[in-house]
C-alpha positions in Angstrom: 95.6 97.4 57.8 92.0 96.8 57.4 89.5 95.2 55.0 87.0 96.4 52.9 83.8 95.1 51.0 83.3 95.6 47.3 80.3 93.0 46.1 80.5 91.0 49.2 84.5 90.3 48.7 86.9 91.5 51.5 89.9 93.2 49.8 92.9 94.5 52.0 94.0 98.3 51.5 92.6 101.4 53.0 89.7 102.5 51.0 86.5 104.1 52.8 84.5 101.0 54.2 81.3 101.9 53.1 81.4 104.1 49.8 78.7 106.8 48.8 76.1 105.9 46.6 77.7 105.4 42.6 75.3 106.8 39.8 76.2 106.6 36.3 79.4 106.4 34.7 79.2 103.2 33.8 81.3 103.0 30.5 83.7 105.7 32.2 84.2 103.0 35.0 84.3 100.0 32.5 87.2 101.9 30.2 89.2 103.0 33.6 89.2 99.5 34.8 90.3 98.3 31.3 93.1 100.6 31.5 94.4 99.6 34.8 94.5 96.0 33.4 96.5 97.0 30.7 98.9 99.8 32.4 100.9 100.1 35.5 100.3 104.1 35.8 97.1 105.5 35.0 96.6 109.0 35.5 93.1 110.0 35.3 92.7 114.0 35.2 89.8 116.3 34.5 88.8 119.9 35.7 87.6 119.9 40.2 84.5 119.0 40.6 84.4 116.4 37.7 84.0 113.1 39.7 87.9 112.2 39.1 88.4 110.9 43.0 84.7 109.1 42.8 85.3 107.0 39.6 89.0 106.6 40.9 88.1 104.8 44.3 85.2 102.5 42.4 87.9 101.2 39.9 90.4 100.7 42.3 87.6 98.8 44.8 86.8 96.6 41.9 91.2 95.6 41.2 91.2 93.5 44.3 94.9 93.0 43.5 96.5 90.3 46.2 98.0 92.4 48.7 95.3 95.4 48.5 94.4 99.1 47.4 96.0 101.8 49.4 95.0 105.1 48.7 97.2 108.3 49.6 95.5 111.9 50.3 97.3 114.3 49.3 95.0 117.4 48.3 95.8 118.7 52.2 99.5 118.4 52.1 101.6 121.0 50.9 105.2 120.2 51.9 106.8 118.3 49.1 109.6 117.1 51.7 106.5 114.8 53.2 105.4 113.3 50.1 107.4 110.2 50.9 106.1 109.9 55.1 102.7 110.5 53.8 102.8 107.4 51.3 104.6 105.3 54.0 101.7 106.4 56.9 99.2 105.4 53.8 100.7 101.7 53.6 100.3 101.0 57.1 104.2 101.2 57.4 105.7 101.6 60.7 109.2 101.3 60.6 111.4 102.9 63.3 115.1 102.6 61.7 117.0 106.0 60.2 116.4 104.7 56.7 114.8 107.7 54.2 110.8 106.6 54.0 111.3 106.3 50.2 114.0 103.2 50.8 111.3 101.8 53.3 108.5 102.5 51.3 110.5 100.8 48.1 111.6 97.8 50.5 107.8 97.3 51.9 106.7 97.2 48.4 109.0 94.5 46.6 107.7 91.5 46.1 103.6 93.0 47.1 101.1 93.0 44.0 99.0 96.2 44.9 97.7 99.1 43.7 98.6 102.6 44.8 96.1 105.2 44.2 97.7 109.0 44.6 94.3 111.5 44.9 94.9 115.7 44.5 99.0 115.0 43.5 98.8 118.1 41.0 100.7 121.0 43.2 103.0 118.4 44.1 103.6 116.8 41.0 107.5 116.7 40.5 107.8 115.4 44.0 105.0 112.7 43.1 106.6 112.2 39.7 110.2 111.7 41.0 108.8 108.9 43.6 105.9 107.2 41.4 109.1 106.5 38.6 111.4 105.4 41.5 108.7 102.9 42.8 107.6 101.4 39.6 111.2 100.6 38.2 111.9 98.7 41.7 108.5 97.0 42.5 107.3 95.2 39.7 104.2 94.0 41.2 103.0 97.5 41.4 100.2 99.7 40.0 99.7 103.3 40.2 96.3 104.8 39.9 97.2 108.6 39.9 94.5 111.6 40.4 95.1 115.0 39.6 94.2 118.1 37.1 97.6 117.2 35.2 99.4 114.4 34.3 102.6 113.5 36.1 104.8 113.2 32.8 106.3 109.6 34.0 106.9 107.1 31.5 104.7 104.5 30.4 102.0 107.0 31.5 98.4 106.6 30.5 95.8 109.4 30.4 92.1 108.9 31.2 90.5 112.0 31.0 87.5 112.3 32.3 84.4 114.0 30.7 81.2 115.3 32.4 78.5 113.5 33.1 76.0 112.9 30.8 72.5 114.3 30.7 70.7 111.4 31.7 73.1 110.3 34.3 73.0 113.9 35.8 69.6 113.8 36.1 69.6 110.0 37.8 72.7 112.0 40.6 70.4 115.2 40.9 66.9 113.1 41.7 69.0 110.3 43.8 70.5 113.1 46.0 67.6 115.1 46.2 65.6 111.7 47.9 68.2 111.1 50.1 67.2 115.1 51.7 63.7 113.8 51.8 62.6 116.1 48.6 62.5 115.1 44.6 63.5 116.8 41.7 59.7 117.6 40.5 59.5 119.2 36.9 61.6 116.5 35.0 62.0 118.9 31.7 63.0 122.0 34.7 65.6 119.1 36.0 66.9 118.5 32.8 67.4 121.7 32.1 69.4 122.2 35.2 71.4 119.8 34.7 72.2 121.5 30.9 73.3 124.2 32.7 75.5 122.7 35.2 77.3 120.9 32.0 76.9 117.3 33.9 79.3 118.3 36.5 79.0 116.0 39.5 79.9 118.5 42.3 77.8 121.4 40.4 74.5 118.9 40.8 75.6 117.6 44.2 75.2 121.7 45.4 71.8 122.1 43.6 70.4 119.3 45.0 71.8 120.2 48.3 69.2 123.7 47.7 66.0 121.6 46.7 64.7 121.4 50.2 64.1 125.1 50.2 64.1 125.8 46.6 62.2 124.2 43.2 64.2 123.2 40.1 62.6 126.3 38.7 63.7 128.8 41.1 66.9 126.9 41.1 67.2 127.3 37.3 66.5 130.9 37.5 68.9 131.9 40.4 71.6 130.3 38.3 71.0 131.9 34.9 71.0 135.4 36.9 74.6 134.8 38.2 75.9 132.9 34.9 74.9 135.7 32.8 76.8 138.1 35.5 79.6 136.4 35.1 79.8 135.8 31.0 78.7 139.2 30.6 76.0 137.9 28.5 78.3 135.6 26.5 78.0 132.1 25.8 81.7 131.8 25.4 83.0 134.1 28.2 84.1 131.9 30.3 86.3 128.5 30.1 85.4 125.2 30.1 84.8 124.9 34.1 82.6 128.0 34.2 79.5 125.8 35.3 81.6 124.8 38.3 82.7 128.0 39.3 79.1 129.3 38.7 77.7 126.9 40.4 79.8 126.6 43.4 80.0 130.7 43.7 75.7 130.7 43.3 75.9 128.0 46.2 77.9 130.3 47.8 75.5 133.0 47.3 72.8 131.2 48.5 74.2 130.5 51.8 73.5 133.1 54.7 76.8 136.1 56.0 77.5 133.5 58.7 77.6 130.5 56.5 79.4 132.3 54.1 81.9 133.2 57.1 82.2 129.5 58.6 83.0 128.0 55.2 85.7 130.6 54.5 87.1 130.1 57.9 86.5 126.0 57.7 89.1 126.4 54.5 92.0 126.6 57.1 91.7 122.8 58.1 94.0 120.5 56.1 91.7 117.3 55.6 89.1 116.7 58.4 88.3 118.8 61.3 85.8 117.8 64.4 83.5 119.8 65.9 85.7 120.8 68.7 88.1 122.0 66.3 85.9 124.0 64.1 84.1 125.9 67.3 87.9 127.4 68.5 89.5 128.5 65.3 86.2 129.2 63.6 84.3 130.6 66.4 84.4 134.6 67.4 84.0 138.2 65.5 80.8 137.7 63.8 80.1 134.0 64.9 79.8 133.1 68.3 81.6 129.7 69.0 78.2 128.2 70.6 76.3 129.1 67.1 79.1 126.8 65.2 77.3 123.6 65.3 73.4 125.1 64.0 75.6 126.8 60.9 78.1 123.6 60.4 74.5 121.5 60.3 73.7 123.9 57.6 76.8 123.4 55.5 76.3 120.1 55.9 72.8 120.1 54.7 73.5 121.8 51.6 76.5 119.6 51.0 79.1 121.9 51.1 80.5 119.8 54.3 80.2 116.2 54.3 80.6 113.9 57.8 82.3 111.0 58.1 82.5 108.6 61.4 86.0 107.4 62.2 88.3 105.7 65.0 88.7 109.3 66.5 84.5 109.9 66.4 82.3 111.7 64.1 84.5 114.7 61.5 83.9 116.8 59.2 85.6 117.8 55.4 85.3 119.9 52.5 85.5 119.2 48.9 88.8 119.9 47.6 87.2 122.4 45.2 84.9 123.9 47.8 88.1 124.3 50.2 89.7 126.1 47.7 87.0 128.7 47.0 86.5 129.5 50.8 90.3 129.9 51.0 90.1 132.6 48.1 87.1 134.3 50.2 89.1 133.9 53.7 92.1 135.6 51.7 89.9 138.0 50.4 89.0 138.9 54.1 92.0 140.0 55.0 91.9 137.0 57.7 93.9 134.2 56.4 96.9 134.9 59.0 94.8 135.1 61.8 93.1 132.1 61.1 96.1 130.3 60.5 97.5 131.2 63.9 94.1 129.8 65.4 94.3 126.8 64.0 98.2 126.4 64.8 97.5 127.7 68.7 94.7 125.1 68.8 96.9 121.8 67.7 99.6 122.9 70.3 96.7 123.3 72.5 95.8 120.1 71.8 99.2 118.3 71.8 99.7 119.6 75.2 96.3 117.8 76.2 97.3 115.1 74.8 100.8 114.5 76.3 99.3 115.3 79.7 96.4 112.8 78.9 98.8 110.6 77.9 99.1 109.3 81.7 95.6 108.2 81.8 93.2 105.2 80.6 92.8 107.3 77.3 96.0 106.5 75.5 94.4 104.4 72.8 91.8 107.3 72.4 94.8 109.8 72.0 96.6 107.7 69.5 93.6 107.7 67.4 93.1 111.2 67.2 96.6 112.5 66.9 96.4 109.2 63.9 93.5 111.7 62.5 94.7 114.9 63.1 98.0 114.6 61.5 97.3 116.3 58.0 96.5 119.1 60.9 99.3 118.8 62.8 101.6 119.0 59.9 100.2 121.9 58.5 100.5 123.9 62.0 104.0 122.3 62.5 104.9 123.6 58.9 103.2 127.6 59.9 105.3 127.6 63.2 108.8 126.3 62.1 108.8 128.7 58.7 107.8 132.0 61.1 111.0 132.9 63.1 108.7 134.6 65.6 106.9 131.9 66.1 109.3 129.0 65.7 109.5 128.2 69.6 106.0 126.5 68.8 106.7 124.5 66.3 109.9 123.8 68.9 107.4 123.2 71.4 104.5 121.4 69.0 107.3 118.8 68.2 108.7 117.8 71.0 105.3 117.5 72.6 104.4 115.2 70.3 106.7 112.8 71.7 104.3 110.2 72.5 102.9 109.9 68.9 106.4 109.9 67.3 107.8 107.2 70.2 105.0 105.2 71.1 102.6 105.1 67.5 105.2 104.1 65.2 106.1 107.4 63.8 109.8 107.5 64.3 111.0 108.6 60.9 108.4 111.7 60.6 108.7 112.7 64.0 112.4 112.6 63.4 111.9 115.0 60.0 110.3 118.0 62.0 112.5 117.6 65.1 115.9 118.1 63.2 113.8 121.3 61.6 113.0 122.6 64.8 116.1 122.2 66.9 118.2 124.1 63.7 116.2 126.9 64.4 117.3 129.7 67.7 113.8 130.7 68.7 115.1 132.6 71.8 112.8 130.2 73.6 115.6 127.3 75.1 113.1 125.7 77.2 111.2 124.9 73.9 114.5 123.6 72.0 115.9 121.8 74.7 112.4 119.5 74.7 112.7 119.3 71.5 116.3 118.2 71.6 116.1 115.1 74.2 112.7 114.1 72.3 114.9 113.6 68.9 117.8 111.9 70.9 115.2 109.8 72.2 113.8 109.0 68.8 117.4 108.9 67.1 118.3 106.0 69.9 115.2 104.4 68.7 116.1 104.8 65.1 119.6 102.8 66.1 121.4 106.3 65.6 123.4 106.2 68.6 125.8 109.0 67.1 123.4 112.0 66.4 121.0 110.8 69.2 124.3 111.4 71.6 125.2 114.7 70.5 121.4 115.8 70.8 121.5 114.7 74.3 124.8 116.0 75.0 123.5 119.5 73.5 120.6 119.4 75.6 122.0 118.6 78.9 125.1 121.1 78.4 122.2 123.7 77.8 120.2 122.5 80.5 122.9 122.9 83.3 123.6 126.1 81.5 120.0 127.8 81.7 119.1 126.1 85.1 116.0 123.5 83.5 116.1 120.5 85.5 113.7 118.6 83.7 115.6 118.9 80.6 118.7 118.1 82.1 116.9 114.4 84.0 115.3 113.6 80.3 118.8 114.0 78.7 120.4 112.1 81.6 117.7 109.6 81.4 118.1 109.4 77.2 121.9 109.2 77.6 121.4 105.9 80.1 119.4 103.9 77.7 122.0 104.5 75.2 124.3 102.8 77.7 121.7 100.4 78.2 121.4 99.5 74.2 125.3 98.9 74.0 126.2 96.7 77.1 127.5 99.2 79.4 125.5 98.5 82.5 127.1 99.9 85.0 126.9 103.3 83.1 123.5 102.8 82.1 122.4 102.0 85.7 124.4 104.9 87.1 122.6 107.6 84.7 119.3 105.8 85.0 119.6 106.1 88.8 120.7 109.8 88.8 117.5 110.4 86.1 115.0 109.3 88.3 116.4 110.9 91.2 115.9 114.4 89.4 112.5 113.7 88.3 111.6 112.5 91.8 113.2 115.9 92.9 110.9 117.9 90.0 107.8 115.9 91.2 107.8 114.7 87.7 105.6 111.1 87.1 104.5 110.1 83.8 105.2 107.4 81.2 108.6 108.6 80.4 109.8 108.4 84.1 108.0 104.9 84.2 110.1 104.0 81.3 112.9 105.0 83.2 112.6 102.7 85.7 111.9 100.0 83.3 115.1 100.4 81.8 116.7 100.6 85.1 114.9 97.0 86.3 116.2 96.1 82.7 120.0 96.8 83.5 119.6 95.3 86.9 118.6 92.1 85.2 121.2 92.1 82.6 123.8 92.4 86.0 122.3 89.6 87.9 119.9 91.1 90.2 116.6 89.9 89.4 114.6 90.1 92.5 115.8 94.1 92.1 113.7 94.3 88.6 111.0 92.5 89.2 110.2 94.7 92.5 110.7 97.8 89.9 108.7 96.3 87.4 105.5 95.4 90.1 106.1 98.6 91.3 105.5 100.3 87.7 102.6 98.4 87.0 101.1 98.9 90.0 101.5 102.6 89.2 100.2 102.0 85.9 97.5 100.3 86.7 96.2 103.2 89.6 96.5 105.1 86.0 95.1 103.1 83.8 98.3 103.6 81.6 99.1 100.8 79.1 102.2 101.6 77.0 104.8 101.7 79.7 103.1 99.1 81.4 103.6 96.5 78.1 107.5 97.0 78.9 107.4 96.2 82.8 105.5 93.1 81.7 108.3 92.1 79.3 110.3 92.4 82.1 108.3 90.4 84.4 107.8 87.5 82.0 111.3 87.1 81.9 111.5 86.7 85.5 109.1 84.2 85.6 110.5 82.3 82.6 113.5 81.9 84.7 111.6 80.8 87.6 110.3 78.0 84.9 106.6 79.4 85.3 106.0 79.5 81.3 102.6 79.5 82.1 102.7 83.0 84.1 105.7 83.9 81.6 103.0 83.4 78.3 100.4 85.2 80.0 102.5 88.6 80.6 103.7 88.2 77.1 100.2 87.6 75.5 98.9 91.2 77.6 102.5 93.0 76.3 102.4 91.8 72.6 98.9 92.8 72.4 99.4 96.1 73.4 102.6 96.9 71.8 100.7 95.9 68.5 97.6 98.2 69.1 100.1 101.0 69.6 101.7 100.0 66.3 104.9 100.1 69.0 107.2 97.9 66.8 109.8 97.4 69.5 107.7 96.5 72.1 106.4 93.7 70.1 109.3 92.2 68.3 110.5 92.2 71.9 107.8 89.9 73.0 107.7 88.1 70.0 111.4 86.7 70.9 110.7 86.1 74.3 107.4 84.3 73.6 109.8 81.9 71.2 112.0 81.2 74.1 108.8 80.5 76.0 107.2 78.4 73.3 110.5 76.3 72.8 110.3 75.9 76.7 107.1 74.3 76.4 108.2 71.8 74.3 107.5 73.4 70.6 110.9 73.9 69.1 108.7 74.2 65.4 106.5 76.8 66.6 109.2 78.7 68.9 111.6 78.7 65.4 108.7 80.2 63.5 108.7 83.1 65.6 111.9 83.3 65.5 111.6 84.0 61.9 108.9 86.5 62.2 110.8 88.3 64.7 113.5 88.3 62.1 111.7 89.9 59.7 110.0 92.3 62.4 113.5 93.6 63.3 114.5 94.9 59.6 111.8 97.7 60.2 113.2 98.0 63.9 116.7 98.6 62.9 119.8 96.3 64.1 118.6 93.0 65.5 118.6 92.9 69.5 120.1 95.9 69.0 123.6 94.0 68.3 123.5 93.8 72.4 124.7 90.2 74.0 122.6 91.1 76.9 119.1 91.2 75.1 120.2 88.6 72.5 120.8 86.1 75.1 116.9 85.0 74.9 117.0 84.2 71.7 120.7 82.7 71.4 119.0 80.5 74.1 115.9 79.7 72.1 117.8 79.0 68.8 120.1 76.5 70.3 117.4 74.5 71.9 115.5 74.3 68.6 118.0 73.8 66.4 118.9 70.1 68.6 115.4 69.4 68.8 115.0 70.2 64.6 118.0 69.6 63.5 119.4 72.2 61.1 117.6 71.8 58.5 114.2 71.6 59.9 115.0 74.8 62.4 116.1 77.0 58.9 112.6 75.5 57.2 110.6 76.7 60.2 112.6 80.1 60.3 111.8 80.9 56.7 108.0 80.1 57.4 108.0 82.7 60.1 109.9 84.9 57.9 106.8 84.7 55.7 104.2 85.9 57.9 103.5 89.8 58.1 102.7 91.7 60.9 99.1 91.3 61.7 99.5 87.6 61.1 102.6 86.9 63.2 101.0 88.9 66.3 97.9 86.7 65.8 100.0 83.7 65.1 101.7 84.2 68.6 98.5 84.9 70.5 97.0 82.0 69.9 93.8 83.7 67.5 92.5 82.5 64.7 94.4 83.4 61.1 91.7 86.1 59.8 91.7 87.7 63.5 94.8 89.1 62.8 95.0 92.8 63.6 95.3 95.4 64.5 94.9 93.5 67.7 92.5 95.2 70.4 94.3 96.3 73.5 93.3 94.4 76.5 92.9 96.8 79.4 92.8 96.2 82.7 89.9 97.8 85.0 91.0 101.4 85.5 89.9 104.1 87.7 88.2 107.4 85.8 90.8 109.9 85.9 88.5 113.8 86.0 88.5 115.3 82.7 88.9 118.9 82.6 88.7 121.5 79.8 90.6 120.6 77.0 92.9 122.5 75.8 94.3 125.7 77.7 95.0 128.6 75.8 96.6 132.5 76.3 96.6 135.4 74.0 99.7 135.7 71.9 101.4 139.0 71.3 100.3 138.0 67.5 96.3 137.9 68.0 96.2 134.4 68.1 95.9 132.2 71.3 98.7 128.8 72.2 98.8 126.4 75.1 98.9 127.9 78.5 
């Protein structure tokens, strides 16, 4: 979660931090604000380019409900089954259980007062209508502002049809956008006539303003009239109401150079945003050399066809939905749509390959941010690959290669959605399917779903032996050992984990998964009373992690070392280790690592003499476990520190005092609980920045590697 500002007031949510300059629409803004105050479901309707999203964002930012304003962008989504996942992600929900995402969203919204903005739902209207109806029925503090070209048709819906801007506002918008580009509209009379021709459609006006650097308003008007007459066949009523927008978009398209039109069409293959490297690879070649893409992209940016935004993942670009749709029509008309789709898919397969390798490096937080930013494109690539029988192995490989994102960054539910689709397919490429199988097993274990986890892992082990795939066999054995670990079968866990680690060594495998195997073996040794062995294993893991700049697996090693320090009576060292562990896990949105650290911090806190604070931390951990699964896996070994802490705190506080402190802790949101545990100021909560140990620079090679496929696209080598 982050804060944005509206008139200087911090507001919770995920709306843009610096909204675009808002011109006009004063009456509409006031009317929409009144509608939001009077109805729990308001839908802003109107044709593309009329300014629905911009008005909705401005109105939402002024609503300021207690628990924030959260925007869900749906225009780039094509799979109705993913709607619930996208809503959960937009709300910042991290849930490790196997519950359906809709149930998770309902649980999250219960008791909260917030505004949910569903933007661009019209192509997913059935899925969105069902979701909204359910949410409004179960979450009394929820209000929904929907934005689309048609109603949701849900009971209680209040429609807010948006009309074009009036002439004065259109002229003001034209002047403001022209001024931003360092030019002026010139003759106001001509400008007014141009805005009348554009029928007050904001997108059409902005496209016209993007041309004022090279053409005067009079020249624009003349060119516009020529194209309008062509489309209308000389009749004023020859086209429907949105004729001005189609004319303006088409006219802007015609004014582009051939290479600009080509890039416009090719960029339509992206879902949501994209970065320069992706545009160069996907759109370069065959009439547009990759090295020229930047110059052509800059020209489209200057003409308002493309917009630019700074994100945690770096500079990214995007097209408005109306312009993307126009480009997609042209791309289909060129007959190049399938080839561009394959290039898009292959770029993201290659990128995921690179990320998986680079996860074992100092760049983990950068990779996590990039994967989050690219999630809409990853979904599109997965959907394309998993619906093409001849290329299904690429979908299996992509779903498996993203294990670090599904597991390490709090996306278990969506990961399982794609992995289950992947393993159902017979692609004829066993290695790709085996990878998807063991990753599915890993995800299911973390969701507490041991039955399906074991089924996937046992199938993976059988097929790995049959096909002589030693790496897949090692991963299957490793994760089966994890099942034994969390179900308190320590001898079996130790046997399986040792065997898997030997297989990893034989195949030369060294990555974050392998290091986690060593940590899990250390846990098994510690639970059997061999604490010195556990410390030795985790000190070695910490050394390897520090050498490579790895921080995710390192956090789990610190957890074991902190437990050992507490056992030795060194609460200062234990707290220092756990602070590092908790800050890292929270930064990655790794709920399991966060809640384990929080539980152990409670034990350290009671040992330091503060029973009340320890009980508060236990209450906060209890709330967090609801999003993880069975508390401490139902394990007597994992649960021992909690039982010791609770017994000591109850003895000190009494039952009533202890329960009151637990209730206070259970009222804390995750960010606030982590901030409190780390003893930060209340307003400084999260996500807590990762505290990264110094690490040597690792040489970087070109990314991503690619090789031709038989269909003419490229895929990771």
